[in-house]
C-alpha positions, -999 to 999 in steps of 0.1 A, spaced: 419 95 -30 437 95 -63 413 105 -91 414 82 -121 424 100 -152 401 91 -179 366 80 -175 366 46 -160 339 37 -183 333 3 -195 345 -12 -164 327 -39 -148 332 -70 -129 361 -93 -133 345 -113 -106 313 -108 -125 286 -85 -112 270 -113 -93 244 -103 -67 263 -93 -36 260 -110 -3 234 -90 15 244 -72 47 233 -90 78 220 -58 95 185 -65 108 173 -33 92 182 -45 57 150 -48 37 142 -82 23 139 -68 -12 177 -60 -12 183 -97 -9 161 -107 -38 180 -124 -66 172 -115 -102 166 -136 -132 197 -159 -134 200 -157 -172 197 -119 -173 223 -115 -145 246 -139 -164 242 -118 -196 251 -86 -176 282 -103 -161 293 -114 -196 289 -79 -210 308 -65 -180 338 -87 -185 340 -80 -222 336 -42 -215 364 -44 -190 388 -60 -214 379 -35 -242 384 -6 -219 417 -17 -205 431 -20 -240 418 14 -249 431 31 -218 463 14 -206 473 44 -183 441 41 -163 444 3 -164 477 6 -145 461 29 -119 433 5 -115 456 -24 -110 453 -43 -143 490 -46 -154 486 -63 -187 491 -31 -207 518 -14 -185 541 -9 -216 513 7 -237 498 42 -239 464 56 -248 459 65 -284 447 101 -283 449 107 -320 416 117 -338 414 81 -351 420 67 -316 394 88 -301 369 78 -328 377 41 -321 371 46 -284 338 64 -290 326 36 -313 334 11 -286 314 30 -260 284 32 -283 285 -5 -291 286 -13 -254 258 10 -246 238 -6 -274 244 -40 -257 234 -27 -223 202 -13 -238 192 -49 -248 195 -62 -212 162 -62 -193 174 -42 -163 142 -48 -143 150 -85 -143 184 -81 -127 190 -85 -90 189 -52 -72 226 -49 -67 231 -56 -104 204 -30 -112 227 -5 -94 257 -16 -113 239 -14 -146 228 22 -138 264 31 -129 278 16 -161 251 33 -182 258 67 -166 295 63 -173 291 53 -209 266 81 -216 290 105 -200 319 94 -221 299 96 -253 286 131 -244 321 143 -235 334 131 -269 305 145 -290 293 176 -271 319 188 -247 348 177 -269 375 181 -242 402 166 -266 399 197 -288 403 224 -262 417 210 -229 455 205 -229 453 191 -194 440 158 -209 473 151 -227 495 165 -199 476 143 -173 480 111 -194 518 118 -199 525 123 -162 503 95 -150 518 71 -175 551 72 -155 539 80 -120 513 51 -120 541 26 -127 566 39 -102 546 52 -71 536 17 -59 555 -16 -56 530 -38 -74 559 -56 -92 597 -58 -89 615 -25 -97 633 -38 -128 600 -49 -143 584 -16 -137 615 3 -151 612 -18 -183 575 -8 -186 584 29 -179 611 27 -206 586 14 -232 561 42 -222 587 69 -223 596 58 -259 560 63 -268 553 96 -249 565 119 -278 534 107 -297 511 120 -269 527 155 -273 523 153 -311 486 143 -307 480 173 -285 495 196 -311 474 180 -338 441 179 -319 440 211 -299 425 242 -315 442 272 -299 411 294 -306 391 270 -283 417 266 -256 411 289 -226 442 310 -217 443 297 -181 444 261 -194 472 269 -218 493 288 -192 488 261 -166 499 233 -188 529 254 -200 540 257 -164 534 220 -157 549 206 -189 583 199 -175 569 183 -143 571 149 -160 609 152 -159 608 157 -121 589 124 -119 616 108 -140 643 124 -118 626 113 -86 615 78 -94 636 65 -123 671 81 -126 683 70 -92 676 33 -101 691 31 -136 721 12 -122 698 -17 -110 692 -28 -146 713 -50 -168 736 -30 -192 715 -33 -223 683 -22 -204 703 7 -189 712 19 -223 677 16 -236 663 34 -205 688 63 -209 680 66 -246 642 68 -237 650 95 -210 670 115 -235 642 112 -261 616 123 -236 637 154 -226 639 164 -262 602 159 -268 593 179 -236 615 207 -248 598 207 -282 564 207 -265 575 236 -243 584 256 -274 550 249 -290 532 258 -257 551 290 -252 552 302 -289 519 289 -303 494 277 -278 496 304 -250 497 334 -274 468 321 -295 446 307 -267 412 325 -270 387 300 -256 362 306 -227 369 286 -196 332 289 -186 312 260 -201 278 277 -197 245 266 -181 234 240 -206 267 220 -207 273 226 -170 239 210 -161 245 180 -182 281 175 -170 269 179 -134 242 152 -139 268 128 -152 296 138 -127 274 135 -95 248 110 -105 227 127 -78 191 133 -72 198 170 -66 196 195 -95 220 225 -99 192 248 -85 187 226 -55 224 224 -49 227 262 -51 198 268 -27 210 242 -2 245 255 -2 235 292 3 212 281 32 239 261 48 264 290 44 240 312 64 233 285 90 269 276 96 280 312 100 252 317 125 264 286 144 300 299 143 288 332 157 271 314 186 303 296 194 322 329 192 298 344 217 307 316 241 345 314 237 351 352 237 328 360 266 346 382 292 378 381 271 396 414 272 394 433 238 366 410 226 345 426 198 309 435 202 286 405 200 249 416 200 221 390 197 213 403 162 247 413 147 253 431 115 274 413 88 305 432 100 299 424 137 294 387 129 325 387 108 347 403 134 335 380 162 341 348 142 375 360 131 384 367 167 372 333 178 392 316 150 423 334 162 421 314 194 421 282 174 450 294 151 471 301 182 471 264 191 494 250 164 520 223 161 557 231 163 574 234 129 590 199 133 561 182 150 534 182 123 539 146 114 540 135 151 508 154 158 490 138 127 500 103 139 488 110 174 455 125 160 449 94 139 454 72 170 430 93 190 402 93 163 405 56 159 403 50 197 373 73 199 354 53 172 363 21 190 352 34 225 319 48 212 313 18 190 305 40 160 313 15 132 334 -17 126 371 -8 124 395 -22 98 415 -52 110 446 -40 92 464 -8 102 469 21 78 506 29 72 516 64 81 543 76 57 562 108 50 547 124 20 570 121 -11 591 153 -14 577 166 -47 541 165 -33 549 185 -1 538 221 7 503 219 -6 484 200 21 493 184 53 480 150 45 462 127 20 450 91 19 465 70 -9 447 38 -16 459 12 -40 441 6 -73 410 -16 -68 425 -45 -87 458 -43 -69 456 -69 -42 475 -70 -9 490 -35 -13 489 -11 16 469 21 21 491 50 30 482 80 52 508 104 39 518 133 61 539 162 51 567 178 71 571 215 64 596 221 36 631 231 50 634 261 27 602 278 39 607 311 58 589 319 91 561 338 74 553 309 51 554 285 80 531 307 101 505 310 74 505 273 68 502 264 104 474 289 110 454 270 84 466 236 95 464 243 133 462 215 159 425 211 157 425 211 119 451 183 120 425 163 141 399 170 114 423 159 86 430 126 104 392 121 106 387 130 70 417 111 54 420 83 80 395 70 105 365 71 102 370 88 68 386 77 36 408 49 50 380 32 69 355 37 41 379 23 15 385 -8 36 348 -15 39 341 -8 3 368 -31 -9 349 -61 6 320 -57 -19 322 -84 -46 315 -63 -77 346 -50 -94 325 -26 -114 316 -9 -81 352 -9 -70 366 6 -102 338 31 -107 335 39 -70 317 71 -66 337 102 -56 304 116 -44 300 87 -20 337 88 -8 342 125 -4 307 130 10 314 102 35 346 119 46 329 152 52 299 135 69 323 119 94 338 152 104 304 164 116 294 130 130 325 129 152 318 164 165 282 155 172 294 125 192 315 147 214 351 143 200 378 162 219 354 164 249 330 187 231 357 214 227 339 244 212 370 255 193 371 221 176 335 226 166 344 260 153 372 247 132 350 218 119 324 244 108 351 264 91 363 233 72 327 226 63 324 261 49 351 253 24 330 224 12 299 246 9 317 274 -8 332 249 -34 297 241 -45 286 278 -48 319 288 -65 316 262 -92 282 273 -103 291 310 -98 321 307 -122 306 284 -149 270 295 -150 267 330 -134 299 345 -149 315 354 -116 348 374 -117 378 369 -95 367 396 -70 334 379 -64 349 345 -61 376 357 -36 350 375 -15 330 343 -11 361 323 0 380 348 21 351 367 37 322 343 38 343 311 43 373 326 62 399 310 39 435 323 37 442 344 7 467 319 -8 443 290 -5 415 310 -21 437 321 -50 445 285 -57 409 275 -56 400 303 -81 424 288 -105 410 253 -99 375 266 -105 385 279 -139 404 247 -149 377 222 -138 339 221 -137 313 199 -119 340 184 -96 341 210 -68 304 203 -57 312 166 -51 320 171 -14 290 191 -5 264 171 -25 278 138 -12 277 150 24 241 163 20 230 130 6 247 111 34 229 133 60 196 130 42 199 92 41 207 89 78 177 111 86 155 89 64 166 58 82 162 74 116 126 84 106 119 49 94 134 30 124 127 54 152 139 39 185 153 9 167 179 31 148 214 21 158 242 44 145 268 16 142 245 -7 123 236 22 100 272 31 93 282 -5 87 252 -10 64 260 22 44 296 11 40 287 -24 29 274 -14 -5 309 -7 -21 306 31 -26 280 36 -53 265 71 -58 247 77 -25 212 78 -41 216 41 -49 228 32 -14 197 49 -1 174 31 -25 189 -3 -15 187 6 22 151 19 21 138 -8 -3 130 18 -29 130 12 -67 165 15 -82 163 45 -105 
């Protein structure tokens, strides 16, 4: 999934947030189908439409990503005055939302109103309390890069049209850099943020080199000249910004990257929109870490039995004995890896296999349009083997891509071996489940059918990432790869990454963990490779309240399934449950649960 850059606040239904068509599953509670007061629903739909228009004007870069192309030549105004104008708009919209009698809305619209309220409150809090614009240079860097990439990465319009929009944006980009220099207070900027952006600053020029420069000749002469002038102006502005970053921002950056307990708890509440508190998340994650390691030890005892040179595996192992046994068992999985030039072929085959398994076991309704498997664009290679790239929710009739990376040609044998140990053959199966079927691709196809554009634009990362993690375990439970114990072992290792993300985020921002403690969690407790863990340590410093998304989402999905199993008993049907869950358009999982179980929306 591509994260949207700025808060997709204010965004509601172009198609109006009318009550959705209720799922036909027999277990759907009658209350989910109850319409609200028509006049109140109409007032909410009207507010939504106006909010959308306001927001698109205020955030043209995100509008492009979402699929509203009216403002493709414009840029966000990140000046102090522009940020105040945006804040005033959010507050006015929240004031209007406050006047709507939410209890009289249809249940689906009650969910949408809750999503919109959370987003508006989050934006206002970010502007007034967190104040990212004054200390986080990533905000400006991200807008600058996405302004161009969002136009060029997808063929939503003919190339000459998109190049003209890119020209107009490049002419305006020097203003973004100037706004960064004006707004950022070096004393509040954390050094890691300053150094990261200083390294990434020139990355925008590689986007220009990749997507724009090769196509200059396809424009009429006058447009070519204007485009070339815009590129030259951008190069000069990037150089000026680099000088400021290197000479002013990095040497004077003195801020703390840790946001502290109070701000963290509030940000977590907005980011997750979950029923689980920080304390509950921490307790669950630590309990899951212990349980999963015990399960992995049990598998190790099975797969290493009678193997020559196997480590000691007593019934009650010490920490060291448990560690050695699991590491030895993982080596068996690492040994089975694709050939250097077969990664893409193996990923394609794995996706076909996982799709066939879902069909044979009738686990959920499959999409009627295939996902296109593509080679990952060159500048994105070398980080992960695969990702799922869905079009913006308002871009119609564009394809979903499952991008798979070949190994870079210039990698030496040691780099290749390290990469393929992590992304071994069984891990590639897991990735195809997570990114493709029945993970992101399948979930995105189902979610897109829900009529509320609000739901589509503000689709919950918690729902989507949680669902993808949920499907990894669900497929293993259903016997994927013939109940192969090493597949189960690799699935648990992958899940440990999810668990440790949640623990790490709290550890860094609330409990003041240092690098050593963070690395021990990742490399020892969760069996991650050193290079991967180092990257995650940097990410944990640069972001907050995003890393727990995967774990909390998965937990809520497992909780909801259990609640439905408890309610329906023998009548519970896994396919019916999955289809119903996916029919709600990816709201935060708590709301899907409330709709499903006929509980009050709160």
